[in-house]
C-alpha positions as MATLAB code, in Angstrom:
seq = 'MRASSLLAATALVLLGPLSAQQSPRKWTDLQGRTVDAEFAGLEGDSVLLRMGNGQTVPFPLARLSEEDRAFARAAGGGGGTPVLAASPQRTPPEKRNWPDTVTVPTRSVEIRAIEENAAERRYVYQSEAFEFSSQAKLAGSVMTEVARTFEATRSVVDALPWGVVCRPPDGLPRFLAALYETREDYVAAGGPELSGGVYNTAEKTFRIPFASLGLEKRGQTYFKNEFSNDTLVHEITHQMMHDYLAFLPKWVIEGTAEYVEMLPYRAGIFRADSHKTAMKDAIDEWSRQGFAPVIGDLEAHLTMSREQWENNSSTAERMREMYHKSHLLVYYFCHLDGDRNGARFLRFMEAVHGEVAAMHAFFADPRVKRMDGGRFSYPRDLKPPPFNDQTTMLRHIALLVDDRPYKKIAEEVMEAYRSIGVKVQAQ';
ca = [
     152.152  124.191  322.902;
     149.664  126.621  321.432;
     148.623  126.169  317.814;
     150.056  129.553  316.887;
     153.556  128.376  317.781;
     153.505  125.811  315.018;
     151.532  127.755  312.462;
     152.817  131.313  312.755;
     155.262  130.872  309.879;
     152.701  130.004  307.222;
     149.829  131.784  305.504;
     146.638  131.371  307.516;
     144.257  130.973  304.608;
     140.867  130.093  306.055;
     139.152  127.426  304.008;
     136.033  125.336  304.410;
     136.125  121.672  305.538;
     137.317  119.322  302.798;
     136.875  115.912  304.397;
     134.709  113.989  306.794;
     135.078  114.602  310.532;
     138.172  112.895  311.963;
     139.633  112.608  315.441;
     142.254  115.197  316.368;
     145.871  114.021  316.399;
     149.156  115.568  317.458;
     151.143  117.097  314.533;
     154.861  117.845  314.877;
     156.968  120.147  312.722;
     160.686  119.832  311.898;
     161.592  121.932  314.922;
     159.674  119.682  317.330;
     156.733  122.045  317.895;
     153.321  120.385  318.145;
     149.658  121.155  317.712;
     146.457  119.102  318.078;
     144.259  119.273  314.984;
     142.102  117.173  312.670;
     143.291  116.141  309.223;
     141.071  117.991  306.695;
     142.719  116.994  303.423;
     145.590  117.983  301.156;
     145.886  121.106  299.054;
     148.906  121.318  296.810;
     152.068  120.939  298.924;
     150.156  121.632  302.156;
     148.149  119.607  304.634;
     144.881  121.178  305.800;
     144.556  121.190  309.595;
     141.179  121.831  311.221;
     141.810  123.622  314.496;
     139.757  123.418  317.670;
     138.033  126.722  316.841;
     136.745  125.290  313.538;
     139.193  127.134  311.296;
     141.005  125.114  308.606;
     144.614  126.123  308.118;
     147.095  124.956  305.438;
     150.566  123.983  306.617;
     153.439  123.049  304.231;
     154.057  119.290  304.163;
     157.790  119.938  303.846;
     157.837  121.501  307.309;
     156.154  118.548  309.028;
     157.971  115.610  310.605;
     158.589  112.646  308.298;
     155.993  110.577  310.171;
     153.332  113.264  309.830;
     154.107  113.771  306.108;
     153.623  110.040  305.556;
     150.351  110.078  307.518;
     149.013  113.066  305.574;
     149.875  111.581  302.183;
     148.338  108.233  303.125;
     145.201  109.841  304.563;
     144.857  112.069  301.513;
     145.432  109.288  299.033;
     148.549  111.035  297.768;
     146.333  113.605  296.093;
     146.398  117.359  295.916;
     147.179  119.759  293.115;
     150.790  121.005  293.202;
     151.036  124.583  294.423;
     154.017  125.157  292.128;
     152.597  124.668  288.658;
     155.842  123.289  287.252;
     156.393  120.869  290.135;
     155.578  117.174  289.618;
     154.907  114.849  292.547;
     157.902  115.556  294.754;
     160.357  112.814  295.610;
     161.143  112.746  299.351;
     164.624  114.162  300.057;
     165.913  110.847  301.379;
     165.104  109.156  298.048;
     166.798  111.697  295.769;
     170.081  110.952  294.006;
     172.981  113.134  292.931;
     173.224  113.204  289.112;
     176.172  112.032  287.023;
     176.264  113.672  283.598;
     173.548  116.231  282.811;
     173.012  116.972  279.104;
     170.718  119.708  277.838;
     167.952  118.252  275.621;
     168.210  119.236  271.949;
     164.639  120.559  271.928;
     165.527  123.067  274.655;
     167.891  125.029  272.397;
     165.714  125.190  269.303;
     165.541  128.938  268.619;
     162.614  130.996  267.326;
     163.005  134.603  266.177;
     160.041  136.531  267.617;
     160.864  140.156  266.740;
     163.484  141.951  264.665;
     163.429  145.755  264.897;
     166.654  147.361  263.706;
     165.432  150.926  264.341;
     164.892  150.202  268.044;
     167.843  147.815  268.331;
     165.467  145.133  269.560;
     165.674  141.507  268.500;
     163.772  138.879  270.458;
     164.558  135.156  270.425;
     163.079  132.254  272.365;
     164.404  128.880  273.442;
     162.335  126.387  275.422;
     162.495  128.217  278.760;
     164.102  131.585  277.967;
     163.271  134.755  276.085;
     166.316  136.745  274.972;
     166.107  140.392  273.958;
     169.219  141.442  272.038;
     170.460  144.829  270.830;
     171.800  143.273  267.611;
     170.635  140.611  265.219;
     172.125  137.199  265.915;
     172.202  134.240  263.558;
     170.210  131.214  264.673;
     173.382  129.154  265.129;
     174.910  131.853  267.343;
     171.754  132.219  269.391;
     171.648  128.440  269.818;
     175.130  128.516  271.332;
     174.119  131.323  273.689;
     170.935  129.525  274.733;
     172.809  126.266  275.312;
     174.507  127.538  278.483;
     171.259  128.990  279.840;
     169.229  125.844  279.171;
     172.020  123.526  280.370;
     172.223  125.415  283.665;
     168.483  125.077  284.070;
     168.846  121.334  283.414;
     171.570  120.811  286.006;
     169.867  122.871  288.748;
     166.685  120.892  288.080;
     168.637  117.593  288.237;
     170.395  118.344  291.545;
     168.585  116.831  294.558;
     168.092  120.247  296.158;
     164.450  120.038  295.055;
     164.451  123.453  293.372;
     161.555  123.898  290.947;
     162.996  125.832  288.003;
     159.990  127.814  286.872;
     159.744  131.377  285.565;
     158.589  133.987  288.093;
     154.829  134.469  288.393;
     153.285  136.104  285.352;
     156.105  135.189  282.995;
     155.917  132.332  280.468;
     159.735  132.237  280.208;
     162.824  133.402  282.046;
     164.049  136.758  280.720;
     167.547  137.650  279.533;
     168.668  140.993  278.092;
     171.800  140.977  275.901;
     173.723  144.243  275.433;
     175.962  144.946  272.453;
     178.513  146.998  274.416;
     179.584  147.244  278.018;
     178.479  150.892  277.972;
     174.965  149.778  276.997;
     175.039  147.189  279.771;
     176.092  149.664  282.460;
     173.575  152.259  281.217;
     170.830  149.651  281.662;
     171.817  149.104  285.291;
     174.553  146.481  285.060;
     177.169  146.895  287.841;
     180.385  148.499  286.576;
     182.772  145.643  287.360;
     180.388  142.763  286.709;
     180.267  140.390  283.755;
     176.536  139.831  284.143;
     173.871  140.138  286.815;
     170.457  138.737  287.671;
     168.122  141.574  288.660;
     165.558  140.066  291.042;
     163.278  143.118  291.012;
     162.987  143.127  287.218;
     163.300  139.318  287.029;
     165.808  139.734  284.210;
     169.331  138.465  283.579;
     171.440  141.285  282.101;
     174.681  140.528  280.278;
     176.954  142.219  277.693;
     177.887  140.445  274.468;
     181.533  140.161  275.561;
     180.552  138.003  278.550;
     178.751  135.636  276.174;
     181.822  135.204  274.025;
     180.257  137.143  271.129;
     182.702  138.891  268.843;
     181.895  141.061  265.833;
     183.759  140.379  262.606;
     182.668  142.733  259.885;
     178.883  142.978  260.233;
     178.388  139.548  261.811;
     178.649  138.286  265.393;
     180.417  134.987  266.039;
     180.495  132.839  269.186;
     183.957  132.180  270.635;
     185.089  129.833  273.371;
     185.080  131.621  276.715;
     184.660  130.989  280.452;
     181.038  130.376  281.430;
     181.716  130.793  285.153;
     180.002  134.126  285.824;
     177.200  133.231  283.438;
     176.421  129.916  285.165;
     176.612  131.554  288.601;
     174.033  134.215  287.765;
     171.741  131.836  285.850;
     171.681  129.664  288.981;
     170.341  132.676  290.899;
     167.725  133.110  288.183;
     166.665  129.465  288.437;
     166.265  129.868  292.210;
     164.315  133.138  291.958;
     161.392  131.960  294.098;
     163.751  130.661  296.789;
     165.977  133.732  297.198;
     163.588  135.451  299.610;
     163.819  132.494  302.009;
     167.544  131.697  301.932;
     170.448  133.183  303.888;
     172.963  134.920  301.659;
     175.663  132.274  302.182;
     173.364  129.584  300.750;
     172.394  131.786  297.792;
     176.012  132.432  296.850;
     177.323  129.026  297.909;
     174.862  127.124  295.721;
     175.665  129.363  292.741;
     179.384  128.795  293.337;
     178.723  125.035  293.535;
     177.000  124.923  290.134;
     179.625  127.235  288.641;
     182.439  124.864  289.670;
     180.947  121.795  287.935;
     182.856  120.957  284.738;
     180.848  122.163  281.735;
     181.311  121.980  277.994;
     178.933  122.279  275.039;
     175.698  121.704  276.935;
     177.016  118.979  279.256;
     177.646  119.284  283.002;
     179.808  116.607  284.637;
     178.055  116.721  287.997;
     179.738  113.454  289.053;
     183.123  115.211  289.006;
     182.190  117.469  291.903;
     184.961  116.259  294.247;
     187.748  116.845  291.733;
     186.158  120.178  290.782;
     186.007  121.267  294.434;
     189.653  120.374  295.031;
     190.633  122.222  291.842;
     188.691  125.268  293.025;
     190.480  125.269  296.379;
     193.849  124.929  294.615;
     192.940  127.958  292.523;
     192.027  129.910  295.659;
     195.455  129.117  297.091;
     197.153  130.378  293.941;
     195.221  133.606  294.382;
     196.334  133.871  298.004;
     193.111  132.675  299.670;
     193.422  129.758  302.089;
     190.250  127.787  302.919;
     189.284  128.983  306.397;
     186.252  128.237  308.590;
     186.521  131.247  310.911;
     183.492  132.027  313.067;
     181.113  129.364  311.743;
     178.073  130.464  313.732;
     178.474  134.060  312.571;
     178.661  132.959  308.930;
     175.701  130.564  309.053;
     173.453  133.070  310.841;
     174.606  136.218  309.034;
     171.966  138.779  308.078;
     171.836  140.387  304.640;
     173.067  143.654  306.159;
     175.993  141.910  307.840;
     176.839  140.185  304.562;
     177.005  143.523  302.755;
     179.150  145.028  305.510;
     181.503  142.051  305.414;
     181.791  142.247  301.597;
     182.893  145.887  301.458;
     185.940  145.177  299.261;
     186.541  142.821  296.351;
     188.972  140.804  298.445;
     186.582  140.399  301.365;
     183.754  139.521  299.004;
     185.850  136.718  297.472;
     186.532  135.404  300.964;
     182.793  135.373  301.715;
     182.034  133.550  298.464;
     184.801  130.994  299.010;
     183.686  130.237  302.573;
     180.061  129.874  301.429;
     181.154  127.547  298.632;
     183.188  125.523  301.120;
     180.205  125.121  303.443;
     177.605  124.320  300.761;
     179.892  121.622  299.377;
     180.461  120.256  302.886;
     176.752  120.040  303.671;
     176.043  118.452  300.269;
     178.802  115.836  300.161;
     180.810  115.565  303.382;
     178.368  116.044  306.245;
     176.833  113.074  308.080;
     175.898  110.360  305.587;
     177.912  112.211  302.894;
     174.782  112.296  300.768;
     173.551  115.708  301.902;
     170.696  114.469  304.109;
     170.630  117.533  306.363;
     171.024  119.981  303.490;
     168.266  118.328  301.455;
     165.897  118.481  304.450;
     166.832  122.150  304.839;
     166.094  122.871  301.166;
     162.812  120.969  301.370;
     161.751  123.113  304.317;
     162.592  126.210  302.262;
     160.513  124.782  299.424;
     157.640  124.629  301.915;
     158.004  128.386  302.445;
     157.914  128.906  298.665;
     154.803  126.747  298.415;
     153.095  128.795  301.139;
     153.940  132.004  299.251;
     152.467  130.638  296.024;
     149.364  129.439  297.865;
     148.903  132.920  299.295;
     149.161  134.656  295.910;
     146.898  132.035  294.327;
     144.106  133.083  296.698;
     141.604  135.155  294.651;
     141.321  137.630  297.521;
     144.949  138.679  297.026;
     145.355  141.427  294.423;
     148.729  142.249  292.878;
     149.542  145.907  292.173;
     152.341  147.788  290.447;
     155.779  147.948  292.000;
     155.555  144.510  293.583;
     152.853  145.618  296.019;
     149.744  143.575  296.814;
     146.557  143.893  298.833;
     144.657  141.295  300.859;
     141.779  141.206  303.378;
     142.484  141.646  307.067;
     141.515  138.078  307.896;
     144.209  136.728  305.557;
     147.760  136.786  306.902;
     150.542  136.732  304.269;
     153.460  134.362  304.821;
     156.725  136.084  305.736;
     159.254  136.483  302.936;
     162.300  138.727  302.455;
     162.323  138.682  306.233;
     165.540  137.980  308.156;
     163.818  135.628  310.597;
     162.376  133.617  307.712;
     165.766  133.382  305.987;
     167.341  131.827  309.066;
     164.360  129.793  310.287;
     165.604  126.451  308.986;
     169.305  126.719  309.861;
     168.485  124.461  312.819;
     168.026  121.601  310.341;
     171.664  121.966  309.277;
     172.997  122.437  312.795;
     170.922  119.496  314.097;
     171.619  120.224  317.778;
     175.406  120.171  317.258;
     177.569  122.871  318.876;
     179.030  125.137  316.200;
     182.530  124.315  317.436;
     181.861  120.634  316.815;
     180.530  121.320  313.303;
     183.685  123.318  312.530;
     185.809  120.372  313.670;
     183.716  118.026  311.514;
     184.169  120.315  308.499;
     187.950  120.308  308.869;
     188.085  116.535  309.407;
     185.785  115.844  306.441;
     187.905  117.936  304.091;
     191.052  116.322  305.487;
     189.595  112.943  304.480;
     189.572  114.024  300.817;
     193.040  115.496  300.976;
     192.176  119.170  301.597;
     193.464  121.222  304.516;
     190.873  123.624  305.882;
     192.023  125.919  308.665;
     190.066  127.028  311.716;
     191.264  130.651  311.438;
];
């Protein structure tokens, strides 16, 4: 197979030789495509392949076969600077564990007041990983309670074996959250009318009204009440996965957020080990609301485009159905599929991480210049990796399907849920 077949999905950054001449070998990616090339070293999360024409091309390690990843790491001495600055040496998917209890570290919710400007209704606070801009002054104790949910969600997404690197978007030292004193203020700033909070990917900011944070004004002071964190956790999960959203199908984006949202949470602690009980409770709640767990057309759901998703979510009822089905499938692939340890899903997420690494490698190239409005320029001999592209979003679905007919997967889903006492219908 031609080299371009294997390498078309990654940025073709042309670099000079980094190691001594070696004999060419056959490299195989996760989809079985091959190319003959020399090993030329490691760079971040990529292996450098020297092609027959003398060009050296980086290819994400996560998208290579397990054997070739092991060869590259051994040949490179395990070296290389991580492409994702916040990413430590990555644990292979097959060696990752599902967490039990995840507790937010105390240091993460230590609050600093950065700015207090009553005339402009602007008050800025910082926790370890977040910067909050508020329209009203909040006491340190209140802000600590607000930050606790944000930081705890970051902790649990980081602890899950999905391999997501929870780092602020490029150019930002912290994740951004904007807190609005009234719902009118929230909607005026772009918050959807019927939403309790939203993560705006273009502005890289989580927007939320005080009411959705459980903040209540008594006299001239705001107090923090007990309230449901569900919507908050869901949207923060999107924020934590910002870099990955451009490479994931919509059902994975919403299904993973629904998964984190369902985990029992209280006062900075997620009980991730209670996922089975939490999933069964969620399905019971769906039934009370009139929604039965249904597989439907599995292939159509797994391979759905963003446009199809929007068309199929035209009403609140249909949107809930889409979310529930996505939640059902993400949970299945994480805990009920195959070895019941999420092997296929973790390989899928690692391949997506490879796409993210290629994107970061591209933007780290000094020849790439960022411009306003999310635009960027680059020389003609430098090909950018595809992102926010429908083909890219569905490229790794084959790792989940694993050569199984969709009808067979649907049968396996129903049987797996039956084994934990849940009836999932075909239609």
